[in-house]
N, C-alpha and C positions, 0 to 999 in steps of 0.2 A: 714693678716700676723701679724699686731700689736697685735691683740687679742691672737693669738697662742703664741707669745713671752711672754706676761704677764702671761698667764696661765702656761707656763712651768717654769717660775721663782718662782712660788708659791710652788714648790716641790723640794726636793733634788734629786740628780741623782738616789739614791737608790729607793726613793718613785716613781719616774717616771717609773722605770723599773718594779716595782710591779704593778703599774697601767696599764702598757701595757699588761702584762700577763693576768691580770684580764679582761681587755676589750676583748682580743682575746678569752678567754674561754667563756665569756658571749655571744659573737657573735656566737660561735659554738653551744651553748645551744639553743639560739633563732632559729637558722637555723634548728636544729634537731627537735624542737617543731613544727615548721611550716610544715616540711616534714611529720611528723606523723599525724598531724591534717588534712592536705589537700591532703594526698596521694590518698584516694578513689576517689577524684574528678579530679585528674590530668591525670590518665591513661598514656598511652605511647605517647610520643611526638617525633617521629623520625625526623631526619633531612632530609629535602627534598632538591629539587634543588632550594630552595629559603629560605630566612630568614624571620621570623615573630615573633612578641611578642606572649606570651602565650594566652592573652585574645582575639586574633584574631580567635582562634579555633572555638568557637560557631558562630561567624559571618560568617564563611565560608559556613555554611549549614543552610539555612533558607527557609522553605517551608510554605506557608500560608495554612490555614485550608481548603481552597476550591480551587480546580484547575479544572476549567471547560473550555472546548473548545467551543467557540462561533463561529459559522460558519457565514461568511459574503460572499455574492456573490462577485466575482472578486478576490478571493484568500486571502482576508484580514483575520486576526485572532486577537481576543482579549483574553487575558488570565489573570486570577487573581493570577497565580503562579509567585512568584518572587523568583528567585534563585540567590544567591550571591556566586560566586566561583572565587577566585582571583580577586575580585572587578570587574567582568564582568558578563554579562547576557548570559544565554544559554537556549535554548528551550528543552534541554535534560539533565537529571541528572541521573547518575547511582550510585547505592549504593551497595557495596560488603562487606560482612562480612567474615573475614578470619577464616578458620577452626582451624588453629594452634595457632594464637595469641589472639583470642577472641576480635579482634578489628574490627571496621567498617571503611571502606574506601569510601570516596566520590570521584568519578573519573569524572572529566570534563575537557575538553581542555587539556588532557594528563597529568594532575597532580593528586596526591593522597593526601588526608588529613585524618588523623586518629583521632579517638576520642573514648571514652569509649563506650562499648556496653551495659553496665548495665543500665536499665531504670526502672522506677516504674510505673506500670499500675495496677489500682484498688488496690493500697496499697501492691502490690507484686513486689518483685525484680525478673526481668526476664533477664537471661543471655543466649544469643543465641550461639549455637555451629555450626549450619549449615551455608553453604554458602547462602547468600541472595542477590538478585538483584531486583531492580525495575527500569525499563527504559521505559519512555513514549516518543514517537516520534511524532512530529507535522511536517508533510511534506506538500508540496504544494497541493497534491491531496489526501492524506490519513492521518489518525492518528491511532496509535496502541500502545499498552503497552505490554511489555514483562516482566514476573515476574517469579522468581525462589525462592523456599522456601516452606513454608506451605501455600498453596493456596486453598481457599475454594470457590466453585461456588454455589450460591443460585439462581436457576432459578426463584423461586417464586417472588423474589424481584429484579431480574436482577442485582445482586450485586456480585462482586468478592472481597473476603476478603484476604488481604495479612497479615495473622496472624503472620508470622515470622519476619515481618518488625520491626526494632527497631529504626526508625527514631526519631530524637530528638523532632520533632513536628509532629502532625498528618498530613496526606496527603489524599486528596480525589480527584478523577477525574470523569468526565462524558464524555463518549465516545459513538459514534454511530459506530458500527463495519461494515461499508460499505465504499468501496474505491472510494468515489467521494466527497471529502471534499470541501465545498464551494457551493455545489448545494443544496439549501434549499428545492427545490421541491422534490428531491430524498430523502432527509433526513426526510421529513415529514412522510414517511412510515417506517422508521427504528427505532427500539426500542432503547431507551437510556440504557446504561449499566453504573453502578456505580462501581468504584474501590476504595476500602478503605484500607489504610495501616497505620501502626504505631498505635497511640492511637485510631484513628477512628475505626480500625479493631476490637478492644476489647470492644468498647462501646456496640455493639450488637453481643455478642459471638454466633457462629454457631456450632452446633454439626455436626461432620463429619459422614455422613451416609454411604458413599461409597467411598473407596479409589482406586486410579488407579496408575499403575506403568509406565504409558506412558504420554507424554506431551499432552496438549489440545489446540485447537484453536477455538475461538468463532468468528463466522461471521454471517452476515445477508444475507438472500436471498430475501430481499425486494428491496427498491430503484427502479431502472429501470429494475429489473429482468423481463424477458419475452421478452424484446427487444434483438435480437440476438447479436447485437453489444455490448450492455452493459453487457450482460451475460458473454462475454469473457473479455472485457477490465476492467470491474468493479469487477468481481467475480472470474471467472475461472483462468485467468492469475495471479492475485494477490494471489489466493489460492495456485497455483503452486509455486510461489516465496516464500511463507511463509512456506509451508509444505514439500517441496521436500527434504529438508535437513534431515528429519526424516526417509526417506526411508520406509514409510508406518507405522512406529511405532508412530502413533499420532492419537488422537481422535478428531473428529469434533463435536463441540457443536453448533448446528444451531439455531439461533434466527430468528423469523419471517419466520419460515419454510414454504415453498411452495411445496407441494407434487409433483405437475406437474414439477417443476424445478428440483427436486431431480430425478425424473424419466428420464428427458431429459439428465441429465449429470451423471447418475448413474455409467457408466463405468469409467469416469474420477475420480469420488469420490472414487470408489473402488480401483483404481490404486494408489491414493495418500494416502489412509488409509486402513489398514487391519481390521478395527473395525467397528462395527455397528454405524450408525449415531445416535446422541442424539438430540432429540427435546427438547432443554434445557428449553424452555418456559413452557413446560408441566411437568417438573420434580418436584416432591415433595421432593425428597431427596437432600441433600447437597453433592455435588461431590468434592472430594479432590485430588489435584494433587501437584506435586513438580515443575511443569512448566506449565504456561498458557500464551497464547498470545491472547489478545483481539483486534480484528481488523486485517486487512490484509496489507501486504506490496505492494506497487506499485510505479511506476515511473510517473512523471507528464504527459508525452506524452501518447497518446492512443496506446494500443497494443504494448507496448514497454518494453524491458528489457535492461538496460544499463549494458552491459557486463564488462565495466571498473569498475563498483561498485558492481557487483554481480558475484557469482561463476557460474551463469547460463546465457544463452543467448536465443534469439528467435530461434536460430537453435536447441538448446537443447529442447525448448518447442515443436517445431514442430516434432522433433524426438520422444519426449514423446507421442505426439498425434498419430503418425504413429504406435507406439508400442501398444498404448491403443486400437486402432480400427483395428489393423492388416492390415494396408494399405501397398500395395505391391510396388507401384511406388515411387521410391526415387528421380529420376531425370526426367526432361522433355525430350522429344525427341530432338535429335540433327540431323537435316536434312542433315547436311554435312556428318555425319558418316552413316546415314541411307541409303543413296543412292537411295532415292525415293521409297523404298520398302514399307514403312508404312506411312499412312497419319496422320498428326497431328490432335489431337482431340480438337474441340472448344466447350466449354460449354457456352451456352447462358442462362443467368439467367432470367427466366420468372417471371412476376408478374401479378396477376389477378386484383388488384385494382389500386392503384396510382403508378405513375412513371413506367408505363408498356410500353413495345414496342407495338405499334399499327400495325406494319408491320413485325412481327417476321418471317413469311414465306418468305418474300422478302429478309430479312437479311440472313436467313439460306440458301436460294438458291444461293445468290451471294457468300457466304462463301464456299459452296460446289464446285462451279465452280472454285474457287481459289485453291482448293486442300485440304480443311479441311473435316474431318469427324465431322459432327455437332450433338450436343446433346442439346436439348431444354427441360428444365424442371424447375419447381418451387420448391424451397426448403421448408422443413417443420421442425418440431421439432424432427424428427427421425434422430438424429445426425449420427449414424453409417451408415445409407443408404446414407445420404448427403455426408459424408466424403469419402465414397468409390467412389461415382460418381465424385466428384470434383477431387479427387486424380488421377483418371484415365485420366484426361484431361491435355493438354499442354497449353491451353489458356482459360481464363475465362473472360467473358464480361457481364456487367450489368449496369443499371442506378444506380446512387448513392443511397445507402440504406443499411439497416442492413444485407441484404442477402450477400453483398460482403464480410462480415466478414469471410465467409467460404473459403476465399483465404488461410487461415491458413492450409488447407488440400492439397493445390496444391503441386506438386513435386518441388524439387529444380530447379531453373532457368526457371520456368514456367513464363507465361506472364499474367498480370492482365490489362484489359482494363476497365477503369471507364468512363461511359458516364455521363457527367455533365450537368444537366438541366439548364435552365435560372433561374436567381434569386439571383445571387451573391454567388454561391456555391463553388467558386474556393478555398477559404481558408479552408472551411469545408472538401471538397473533398481531399485536400492535407493532412490535419491533420489526418483525420480518416482512409484513405486508401493509399494515395500516399506515405507519409513518412514511415508508418509502413511496407509497402511491401518491402522496401529496406532492412530492417533488417531481413526479411524472405528469403532473397536471391531470390527475384522475380524481373522480369523486369516489369516496370510500364509504361503504356501509358494512358494519359488522353485525352478524346475526348469531347471538349466543343461544345454543339449543338448551332445552330443558332436559332434566334427567330422563323424562319419559320418551324423549326423542333419540336417546342413545340405546344401542343394542346391548350395552353392558347390563341393562336391567334384566335381560334374559339369562345372564351368566352369574349374577350375584344377588343375594337376598336384599330386600329393601333397606335393612339396617346395616348393611356392610359398609366399611370405611371407604371402599373404592367408590361408592356412590355418594357418600356423605362427607368424606374428609380426604379429598385427593392430595392435600398438602402433606398429610401423614405418609402417603405413598412417595411423594417427592423427596421426603427426608431420607428415605431408604436408598436413594441413588437413582441416577439416570436410567440405568438398565431396567430396573423394575418398573419405573414410571413408563418407559418406552414400551415395554412388553405388554402393558395393560391398556394404556390410553391411546397409543399410536398403532399397535399391532392387533388388538382384539376388538377395537371399537368401530362400528359402522353407524350410519345416521339414517333414521327414519323420520324425515321432516314432517312436522305437523303442517299440512298444506294450507289449512285455513289461517293458521298463525303466520306462516311465511308469506301469505298473500299480501299482508301489509307492507312487507319489505319490498316486494316487487312494485307495489303501487308507489312507494317512495321513490324507487328508481325511475318510474315513468314521470313522476313529478319533476325530478331533476333534469330529465331529458327535455322538458318543456321550457327550461330556463335558458 
């Protein structure tokens, strides 16, 4: 205050007035100069639902040069991708470029931040006019990337180039397009795919050899393909979830292609896509799309669609299967309405090698006396024939194993009976078939066998830990557990004891 008073006294009132005008005009000139010099770098800075200083803009979007998904058993994940949005971390980042304003928006946690779209790549100014999105998801059981823009797929190098991307920094991802994240054993067989965007996409420019006007989905038929359970829970159901929205207007680019797998599920593939399959690993041409998804969507649970988070449900999936294979029976028999005119059909799933029934004829005879029409057969890779057989039945029974996955073809309100061997299978039996059956609108009955019903009693003495402490075997690892309880064990059902289970099934069919 003292300094201001002394300064003011050094001038007359008239001089002070002139000095004030001069200072005001000088400030305007300085502000105008700054706006002219820095205008190209400021872009548009709209007011959002928050206040921030200008220099926060570049800090809001930071993506490291390498983004690789490292799979760890037990569901853990490590990533070198660091994303800063609203000073929080997120496993997903979505970038959208506006067609009208020429600005780029980074959307995360419901907020949008805009910045200039003009960037310099190889000494060239590139301004994008198309809508552009890059969104990579890391889920508990899967990982997949969805891209929109100028997308180029090079099968020779297993690389997808996001050429339209104008990210402030380069971005690259490594992904295995198979829906069983965290399972290193399965992933050993799956080809790694590289996704490059921003500056990285221009470092190795690719010539577009073949353009397509429909979206594409890249997925693998490796992993545990060939096991009926994994065929459906890891590939078929995730493929349905990912592609159904396109109503057939989508191309499948298959990596690690297995001809026998394609043959097995050809009808389903043709129902989901109207186009010829592409063995992308053998393609010499670079294929260009405006939309590409690498990897498949799925939910953490086996054979599950969470209808609260998806426009589809397991009911929709089963309806899709009935349509695909022209299955006639939509609902299981209702004995109350039937009046005893028709016998319910019981499908006994037979196995030739392990976990097989050793007294199938005795089981079938007892079931017939109870009033069932019994069908005994072993399933194979001919899906259409298996689907028709299973769909014609009201009750399906079998020992825990991949063959029970064919319950997806049972009619509504049918009954699944899972025979659970000894060995601590309870949790696995519930996870693989017990819980999934509920979402399929099936009635589930679990039958836990006694030690006397296992053929392992013929191979080990009564006091052996294999018979008395299966959890001790589990602690030694999966391979030893599998070699004993899955590969050496068959089931000799106590027919009188099991009779109660079939009576329970008949009771349910009267409801």
